[in-house]
C-alpha positions in Angstrom: -159.7 -35.5 -31.7 -156.6 -37.2 -32.5 -157.0 -40.6 -32.9 -154.4 -43.7 -33.7 -155.8 -46.1 -36.2 -153.6 -49.5 -36.2 -154.7 -52.1 -38.9 -152.7 -54.1 -41.3 -155.6 -54.5 -43.8 -155.5 -51.9 -46.3 -159.3 -51.9 -47.1 -160.2 -51.9 -43.3 -157.7 -49.2 -42.9 -159.0 -47.0 -45.5 -162.3 -47.1 -44.5 -161.6 -46.6 -40.7 -159.5 -43.5 -41.8 -161.9 -42.1 -44.3 -164.9 -42.1 -41.6 -163.0 -40.9 -38.9 -161.5 -37.9 -40.9 -165.0 -37.2 -42.5 -166.4 -37.0 -38.8 -163.6 -34.4 -37.9 -161.1 -36.3 -36.1 -157.0 -35.8 -36.7 -156.1 -39.3 -37.7 -152.6 -41.1 -37.3 -152.2 -44.2 -39.2 -149.9 -47.4 -38.7 -150.0 -50.6 -40.2 -148.7 -53.1 -37.4 -148.5 -53.5 -33.6 -145.1 -52.6 -33.2 -145.7 -49.2 -34.7 -148.7 -48.6 -32.7 -146.9 -49.4 -29.6 -144.2 -47.1 -30.6 -146.9 -44.3 -31.5 -148.5 -44.7 -28.2 -145.4 -44.5 -26.0 -144.2 -41.2 -27.3 -145.1 -37.9 -25.7 -148.3 -36.4 -26.7 -149.7 -39.8 -28.2 -153.3 -39.5 -29.4 -155.7 -39.9 -26.4 -157.6 -42.5 -28.2 -156.7 -45.5 -30.5 -158.5 -48.1 -32.6 -156.3 -51.0 -32.8 -157.2 -54.3 -34.9 -157.0 -57.5 -33.0 -154.5 -59.5 -35.4 -151.5 -57.6 -36.6 -147.8 -58.3 -37.4 -145.5 -57.9 -34.5 -147.7 -57.1 -31.5 -151.4 -58.0 -31.5 -153.9 -55.5 -30.5 -154.3 -57.1 -26.8 -150.4 -56.8 -26.7 -150.6 -53.1 -27.4 -153.3 -52.6 -24.9 -151.3 -54.4 -22.2 -148.0 -52.5 -22.9 -149.7 -49.1 -23.1 -151.2 -49.9 -19.9 -148.0 -50.6 -18.4 -146.9 -47.0 -18.9 -147.0 -44.5 -16.0 -149.5 -41.8 -16.9 -152.4 -39.7 -15.5 -154.2 -39.6 -18.7 -154.4 -43.3 -20.2 -155.5 -43.4 -23.7 -158.9 -44.7 -24.6 -158.4 -48.0 -26.3 -160.9 -49.6 -28.9 -160.1 -53.1 -30.3 -161.3 -54.0 -33.4 -161.9 -57.6 -33.9 -163.6 -60.5 -35.8 -163.2 -62.6 -32.9 -166.9 -63.2 -31.6 -166.4 -65.5 -28.6 -167.0 -64.1 -25.3 -163.9 -65.5 -24.0 -161.8 -63.7 -26.4 -163.6 -60.4 -25.8 -163.2 -60.9 -22.1 -159.3 -61.4 -22.8 -159.2 -58.1 -24.9 -160.6 -56.3 -22.1 -158.6 -57.7 -19.3 -155.7 -57.0 -21.7 -156.6 -53.3 -21.2 -158.9 -52.5 -23.8 -161.6 -49.9 -22.9 -164.2 -51.2 -25.7 -164.3 -53.4 -28.8 -165.8 -53.5 -32.0 -166.7 -56.5 -34.1 -165.6 -56.9 -37.7 -167.3 -56.1 -40.2 -168.3 -52.9 -38.4 -171.2 -50.5 -38.8 -170.1 -46.9 -39.5 -172.8 -45.8 -37.0 -171.8 -48.1 -34.2 -168.2 -46.8 -34.8 -169.1 -43.2 -34.7 -170.9 -44.0 -31.1 -168.3 -45.9 -29.6 -165.4 -43.4 -30.6 -167.9 -40.6 -29.1 -168.3 -42.5 -26.0 -164.1 -42.8 -25.8 -163.9 -39.0 -26.7 -166.5 -38.2 -23.7 -164.4 -40.3 -21.4 -161.2 -38.5 -22.5 -162.7 -35.3 -22.1 -164.0 -36.1 -18.7 -160.9 -37.3 -17.6 -159.1 -34.2 -18.6 -161.8 -31.9 -16.8 -161.2 -34.2 -13.8 -157.5 -33.8 -13.8 -157.8 -30.0 -14.3 -160.0 -29.8 -11.2 -157.4 -31.8 -9.2 -154.8 -29.7 -10.3 -156.5 -26.3 -9.5 -157.5 -27.9 -6.0 -153.5 -28.8 -5.4 -152.8 -25.2 -6.4 -155.4 -23.5 -4.1 -154.2 -25.9 -1.3 -150.3 -24.9 -1.7 -150.6 -21.2 -2.9 -151.6 -17.9 -1.2 -155.0 -17.0 -2.7 -154.2 -13.4 -3.1 -150.5 -13.4 -4.4 -150.2 -16.7 -5.9 -147.0 -17.3 -4.0 -146.4 -20.5 -1.9 -148.7 -20.6 1.4 -146.8 -21.0 4.8 -147.4 -24.8 5.0 -146.5 -25.4 1.3 -142.9 -23.5 1.8 -142.4 -25.3 5.1 -142.4 -28.6 2.8 -140.0 -27.3 0.3 -137.8 -26.0 2.9 -137.8 -29.2 4.9 -136.9 -30.9 1.6 -134.3 -28.5 0.7 -132.5 -29.0 4.2 -132.5 -32.7 3.8 -130.9 -32.7 0.3 -128.5 -29.8 1.3 -127.3 -32.1 4.0 -126.6 -34.8 1.8 -124.9 -32.7 -1.0 -124.0 -29.3 0.3 -123.9 -26.5 -2.2 -125.2 -23.5 -0.3 -128.5 -22.9 1.1 -129.7 -19.5 2.3 -133.3 -18.2 3.4 -134.5 -14.7 3.3 -137.4 -13.1 5.2 -138.9 -9.8 4.2 -141.4 -7.4 5.0 -142.9 -4.1 3.6 -141.6 -1.2 5.5 -144.3 1.0 7.1 -146.8 -1.4 5.3 -149.5 -0.2 7.8 -149.2 3.3 6.5 -149.7 2.1 2.9 -153.1 0.7 4.0 -154.1 3.9 6.3 -153.2 6.1 3.4 -154.3 4.2 0.3 -156.9 1.6 1.7 -156.8 -2.2 2.2 -157.7 -2.8 -1.5 -154.5 -0.7 -2.5 -152.5 -2.6 0.1 -153.6 -6.1 -1.4 -152.6 -4.7 -4.8 -149.4 -3.7 -3.6 -148.9 -7.2 -2.3 -150.0 -8.8 -5.4 -147.4 -6.4 -7.6 -144.7 -7.0 -5.0 -144.8 -10.9 -5.4 -144.9 -10.6 -9.1 -141.6 -8.2 -9.2 -139.7 -10.4 -6.7 -140.5 -13.4 -9.0 -139.0 -11.7 -11.7 -135.7 -11.3 -9.8 -135.6 -15.0 -8.8 -133.3 -17.8 -10.2 -135.3 -20.9 -11.8 -134.6 -22.9 -8.7 -135.5 -20.3 -5.9 -138.7 -20.6 -4.1 -140.9 -17.5 -2.8 -143.6 -18.1 -0.1 -145.8 -15.7 1.8 -145.0 -16.1 5.5 -148.2 -14.0 6.6 -149.2 -10.6 6.2 -146.7 -8.5 4.7 -143.9 -10.7 5.4 -142.5 -13.1 2.6 -140.0 -15.7 2.5 -137.3 -16.7 -0.3 -135.3 -20.0 -0.3 -132.1 -19.8 -2.3 -130.0 -22.9 -3.2 -126.7 -23.4 -4.8 -125.4 -20.0 -3.2 -122.1 -21.6 -2.9 -119.5 -19.9 -0.7 -120.3 -16.6 -1.7 -122.0 -13.7 -0.3 -125.5 -15.1 0.8 -126.9 -11.6 0.8 -126.1 -10.5 -2.7 -129.2 -12.1 -4.3 -131.4 -10.7 -1.5 -129.9 -6.9 -2.3 -130.7 -7.4 -6.0 -134.5 -8.0 -4.8 -134.4 -5.3 -2.3 -133.0 -2.7 -5.0 -135.4 -3.8 -7.7 -138.5 -3.1 -5.3 -137.0 0.2 -3.9 -136.4 1.3 -7.8 -139.7 0.4 -8.9 -143.1 1.8 -7.7 -145.8 -0.6 -7.9 -149.0 -0.1 -10.0 -152.2 0.0 -8.4 -156.0 1.2 -8.9 -155.0 4.6 -7.4 -151.6 5.2 -9.2 -148.2 3.8 -8.5 -147.2 3.3 -4.8 -143.6 3.2 -3.8 -142.4 0.7 -1.0 -139.2 -0.6 0.3 -138.5 -3.8 1.9 -136.1 -4.8 4.7 -134.5 -8.5 4.3 -133.1 -10.9 7.0 -130.8 -13.7 5.6 -129.5 -16.9 7.1 -127.4 -19.4 5.5 -127.9 -23.0 6.5 -125.2 -24.5 8.6 -124.9 -28.3 9.1 -127.2 -29.7 11.8 -129.3 -26.5 11.9 -133.1 -27.2 11.9 -135.9 -25.4 10.0 -137.1 -23.4 12.9 -133.5 -22.2 13.7 -132.9 -21.2 9.9 -136.2 -19.3 10.1 -135.1 -17.7 13.5 -131.9 -16.5 12.4 -133.5 -14.9 9.4 -136.0 -13.1 11.5 -133.4 -12.0 14.1 -131.5 -10.5 10.9 -134.7 -8.8 9.7 -135.1 -7.1 13.0 -131.5 -5.8 12.8 -132.3 -4.5 9.1 -135.3 -2.7 10.7 -133.5 -1.2 13.6 -130.7 0.2 11.3 -133.3 2.2 9.4 -135.3 -0.1 7.1 -134.5 -0.7 3.2 -131.8 -3.0 4.2 -130.3 -6.6 3.9 -128.8 -7.9 6.8 -127.1 -11.6 7.0 -127.3 -13.6 10.1 -123.7 -14.2 11.6 -124.6 -17.5 13.5 -127.8 -19.8 14.0 -130.3 -18.5 16.4 -132.2 -20.7 18.6 -136.0 -20.9 17.8 -137.8 -17.8 19.1 -140.5 -18.8 21.7 
């Protein structure tokens, strides 16, 4: 584990550093409170710090208080090293933000035990954050394809429309589905059909710009939100995606499967609701299907929400 040692006393500093390195830790050393504070506010700061109470610049409790004021979902574990034995002093150090304390002169075994407690707390905190992030991902993403699910995409679309209303820069929405997808399932089986959808999302994602957003609308239907399209052709981006899919059969466990997409595209206009924007794109998609599939059609005007 990476550990910061902050101590202005040379002998204490050398002993601390030597023991921690002997136990396999990666130690960063500073000699005063100001340097400790600078080290702890840098990106990627050590997750555990041993801070002497009395130091030039900032004291150990001062550093604790300032570190606790930093916004972070991974707060470091802070151990105060102190010769102060009064209960009131210890309480003050803990109230300043320290997680633990160690009295000078310290016993190496006690130091190791307290550092091990800190390491376990840091590791547990990391696992809890990973679990939280995994749950958040599951709640917002389609489990099969990894694209945003319908609810999460709706949230993104709502925010994008609000931002576009404040600072117009061109916002377009495309709805697509796989042409004759039932035939794919009937011919190759639903397992291959799922593999086609997974490969499709991978291919579409590779065609998106960094700020574009892809979501699964349901079944074999997907939605793409494209911002910053300006006054140009709103269908150009979607035409590139359509062509990419048409030109690249998708790998599956039963060999490559060629599919095509039809796209309906609508450009947001001032005052248009989320439902109206989706309805306009959906109507354009039906036009693409009716015209022969494997096409992109752009809506000419907002369409009222479909019942």
